[in-house]
N, C-alpha and C positions, 0 to 999 in steps of 0.2 A: 648276372654277365654283364649289367651297367649300361644296357641299349638306350640310347635317348635321342630325341628329338627335339629343338628347341628354336622359335621362329615368331615370324607376323606374316600374314598375307592380307588381301584385300577386304575381307571380313573385319581383322582386327585392328587394321591400322590404315588411317588416309596415304594418299600418295606422298606428301610430303616427308611423311615419317619412312615410307617405303623406300623412296627416291635416295636417301641416304645411306641405305642400307643394301645398297647394291653392290654386288661384287662382279668385276669383270671377269671373263673366262682367263685373259691373261694375268690377273692376280692370282687367281688361284692356281692355275699351273708353275706361277712362278714362288708363290709364298703358302701353298697348302700346308707344308711342312712347319712352317713358323707358326702358322695361325694353330695347328695341332697341338706344337708344345707348347705355345701360350695358355690355351686351355687344357693342357694336363692330362690330355685325350690320348688312348693308343690309338684309335683310328678316326679319322675324321673326312665326311664329304659334306660341301655347301652346296647347296642348290639354289640358285638365285636366279629371279625370271622379273617379268614385270609385275607380278601378282604377289609374289612369295618370297623371302629369303629363309632359309632354315639351314639350321646345323645338325647334321647328323651324327652322333659320335658313341664310342665305346670307352665307358670311363676308364680312368686311370685311379691316381689315388686320389683326385679332387673330384668334387662335385660338377660334372660336365654342362648339366642345365644352369647352374649358378656362373660357370665360366662362360655361357655363352651369353647370357645376360651381361655380363662386364665387358666382352666383347661388342656385342650390338651396342651397349649403350655409351661406350668411348666413342662407337663410330658416329653415332647421333649426336653426342654431346649432352645427352639426357637421360633419363632413367625409361629404359624401353620395355621394363615389366609390364606396365599398363597396357601394353600393345600386343603381347607376346603369348602363347600357348607353349607347353611343354607336354611330351608323351614320352611313357617309358616302356621299355620292355616289349611285351607283345603288343601294346599299343603303338609303338615306334613302328614296328614292321605293318599293321593295318594302315596305320596315317600313311605311310608313303606308298604302300601298294594302292590306295585310293586315290593318290596324288598324282602316281603315274597313269591312272587310267582315266585321267579327267574328272574322277567324282567329286574333287573338291575345288574345280576350277569355278572361275567366275562364271564361264559357258559351261555349262554341264555336259561332257563328252567330248571337249574340244582336243583334237588330235596332236596340238604342237608340244603338249606339254611332254608327251611320250620322248620325245627328242631331246626337249629340254633337260628331262632325268638323264636321260644316256649322257649327254653331252655334260653334266654337272658331275657325272661318275667319272668320265675319262679326264676332266680337267682336274679333278680333284685326287688322281690317281698315285700321286705321289703320298698322300693322308689316309688312305683306304688300304688296308689289308682281308686278311682272310673273310671275317666277318661280315664288313661292309661290302666288300667285293660281292659276296654269296647275296647280300639283303638286295644290292642294286639288280644284282642279274634276275633276281626274282621276281623283283618289281617289272622289270621289263616284259618279264614272262607273264605276271599276272595282267599287266595292261593290253598284252595282244589275246588273251586269252578271254578277256572282257569284252573286248572288240569284236571277237569272232562269235563269242557264245550268246551275246546280248543284242539289243538295238540301241543300246545309250550314246552310242556314238552317230547312228545313221541320222544322217540329213542335219547332223549337230552342226549349227553356227561356229563361226569363228569368231576372233575380237576384232580381224578385219571386216568380215562381213556385216559382222553388227555394228561396227563404226559407219560403214556404208547406209547401212539402212539408218541410220540417226542422220546422215548427211540429207537422205532423201525427204526427211521431215521439214527439212529448210525451204527445200526446192519444190517437193512435190513430185519432180521425176529429175533424175538423173541423164535423160534421154536431151543430146545436145550440149550438154555442159561441158566446161572446159576443167581437168584436173592435173594436180602436180603431187608426185609422190616425194616426199624424202626419204633417201634410204634405199637399199636394195637388196635386204636380208629377207627372211622369212615372210615376217608379217607383211614387209613392204609388197614382196612378191602377190601374197595372198590379197592384199588389198586393189592392186591392181588389176588383178584378175576380176575381181567384183566389181570394179569401176567398169572395166569393158564390158561384163556383162549386162551392166546396168543403162549401156548405150553412150557413155559419155562421147564425144565426138572428137577432141582431143586431149591427149595424155603427154604428160612429160615427166622425166625421171631424173632425179639430181642426186649425185653421192660423190662423197671426198672422193674416192676411188672411180674414177671415169669408165674405167674398163667393166667394172659391174654395173654400172647405169646402164651401158650399151648393151651389154650381156641381157639385163632385164627388159628395157625397153624394146629389144629386138625380137623376144618372145613373145610381145602383145602388140607390136605394131606401133609400139609411141615413138616419142623422141627423146634422147638421152641429151642431157645438157651438162657441162662441169658446173660445179657445187657454186661457184662466185659470178655464176652467168643467170641463176634462177632467179636473184632478187629483182632482174629488170623485167622480169615475166610477169610477177607477181599481179601486175594490174589489169593480164588478160585471164585470170584464172578464176574460176566460182569455188572449188573445192581445195583446198590443200590438205594431205595425208603424210602426217611426219613419224618416222619409225629409223631414228638412227640409233647408233650405239654411243652418243657423244656423251660424255662425262656432266655435262652442263647444257643450259640452254642454246640453241643452235639457232632462234627467232626469237628476235627483239621488237620489241614495239617501233623501232625506228624503221625496219623493215615493212612492217605492215603500213603504219602512217603514211610511207611515202607513197604505197600502192593504193591505198585508199583515196587519196586524194584525186588520182588519176582516174578513180572507178563511178564517180558520180554516185548515183543511190544503190547500185548493184550491191546486195550481201555477198560475204566472203565467209565459207564455212572452213574452220581449221579443225583437222580431227589430231589429237596427238596420242598416240599408241607407245610413245616411247616413255622407258622409265630407267634413268631419270627422264624427266620431261624434256622434249625438244623445244617448246614454248615456252615464252616468259609467261606468267599468271598475269601481268599487267595487260598484254593482250586483250584480256576480257572486257577493259574499259572503253577500247576502240570503237566508236558508235557504228553500228551496223556490221559487225565482224562477231560471228557467234565461233567461240572456241570450247570444244569439247574434249575430256581427256579421259583418262581409263575408267573412273569413278562414275563418269556419267553414261558407262554403257551400261551399267547393271540394270537399269529399268526398261531399256531397249529389248534385252533378251528375255526377260523373265515370263512373257506371256506364251514363248513356243516351247517351253520347257516341258510340259506336261507328259507329253509321250516317253520323254527319255527318262523324266523321274519314275515313269511307271516299271522302268528295268531296274531300279535301283536294287530291290529285294534279290533280284537274280545276281547283280553283281556283288551285291554284300554277301553273297553265299559263296561265291567263287575266293573274295577277300578270307573269309573265313577259314577255308579248306588250306589256302596257300599260307596262311599264317600258321596252322597246325603241324604243316609239312615244313615249314622254316623253323617252328620252335623244336621238333623232333632232330633235325639237322643240327640244331644249335645246341641241343641237350647231347645229342652224340660226340659232338665236337667237345663239349666240356668234359665229359665221362674219360675218355681217353685216357689224356694227361694226368687226371687224378688217380685213375684205379692205377696206373704205373707206378704213381707216387706213393700210393697207398700200399702197394704191395713190396716197393724200395723200402719203404719204411718199417714196414713188419718184418722183411726180410734180415733188415741191418739188427734190429733189437733178436731176432732168432740167433743170429750170426755171433753176436755180443755175447748174449747170454750163456750160448753153447761151448765157446771160447773159454768163458770164465768158469762155467763147470768140469770142463775137460782140464781144466788147469788144476783143479783139485783132486781129480781122478786119475791124476799121471801112472798109477798103478794098473789101470787097464791094458789088455792086450789090443793090438790093432785092431782087429777083428770086431772085439767089443764097441771100439770107439767108432767105427765104421757102421755099426747097427744102431747106434744112440744117434748119429748123424743123419741118417736115413729116418729115423722116426721122426727126430724132430722137423724135417722137410715135409714130410709125411703131414704131420699133424697141423703145420703151418697152411699146407695146400689145404687142406680139409675146412680149417677155420676162413680162408680166402674165398672159397670156391662158392658159399650162397651169397656173400655180399657183391662177389664181382657178378654173378649171373643176374641178381636184382637189379643191379645199376643198369647192366645194359639192357634189361627188361623196360627199366624206367625209361629210357632212352627212346625206347619203342611206342610207348604211349604218352611221351609229351610231358613225364614229369622228372626228368634226367636232372634239370637243372636244380631242383629243391634237395632232391636225394644228394646230390653234388655237393650243394652248400652245407648240408648236415654232415657230410662225411669229412669234409674238411674241416668244420667245426670240432667234431667228436677228436680227431686224429690232428688237430693243428696242422694239416696241409697247408702249402704254400703255393702250389701250383697255380698260375693265373692261366685260365682258359683263354681269355682273349688273345694271350701270346702265342697259345698252342699252334703247333701245326706250322707252314708257312706257305706264303706264295707260289712255292715251286710245287706244292701240293694239287694245287688246282689245276681246272684245264685253262687253255692259253688265254680263253675270252674272259675269265676271273683275274686276270695280271693286270 
């Protein structure tokens, strides 16, 4: 089938690499078709979050893994393979199912990844077709099933809450502290909720879209600021949490040094949860400023994971079951068009050979010609019956793809199962 995933994540690549490989949602919606064609893939979905960028593809004539490495390396400006990983066939399905369920996240069981997988699928809809539509639909089902049947997400920390805990290490307590949140997306919302629950005295929200800042601030009793106004308030803030969708740093050293001059000896904690990073790395050099990014969070959360790790065997059993079901479906998808072409190919041979034979037996009466015609059809149907039954049976026990490949090879069939069917044959949610 040529089902692959190639990518980098928080375990294999540091932030300077990951942030160069981020695909904005608008970029995927506009250019996924071009990306798919550039990789020579029949289907493609790109999953890009703060902790991973992955290409899921159904191969065409080219090796889709090598094509993905080329795409990533061109974007990075250097060879990406030392930071990457690749999976093929069943392992691709298993990998995506684990990702969607939060089993491969920096924080085991975190819930945001489910929505991020869904959004990536939606944004890549111009590049996905029948196979990847079914794969991603199944991944969301697996995620929901694991969260319902296991405790892997019960009490699970988010990146935002882990960041707030990191901030507490600086101040001991956030009770009565003043905080600022840059951004108004899901991560910023979760962070503000955590800050308020920790007892911050004053919270302000700044965002390029002021209406979104107002909406988020209103939900938590915070103050909304226009983006350009926040810098004049930095000297009053103890903790700043950044999570914007900017493609480049929005917090430069000049913004922080001006605030530090007015702060005296009070420390400033900055938590950068964005990718690409919102805060220039040079800010780390400013005295009495504590800057933490996504990679700094891994040590914070490791101590709280034991109970959730105990749920992994149960979750893995769910993944195995759903991979087997998906592979049965995929095998059936491949079997139908190959069987159709197989029967069509042999019918053409039967018809051609019979026509040549009848040309030599022109003296036969019409009834005799009809008898020979019926005999040839009956014989061909008997030849085809057992192989057809066995291929369909193989689809039921997960062996269809290997049987179909053998059938293609033995009879030189060219049917492309990845192109088989159309999105019109799928439920609306899969289109």
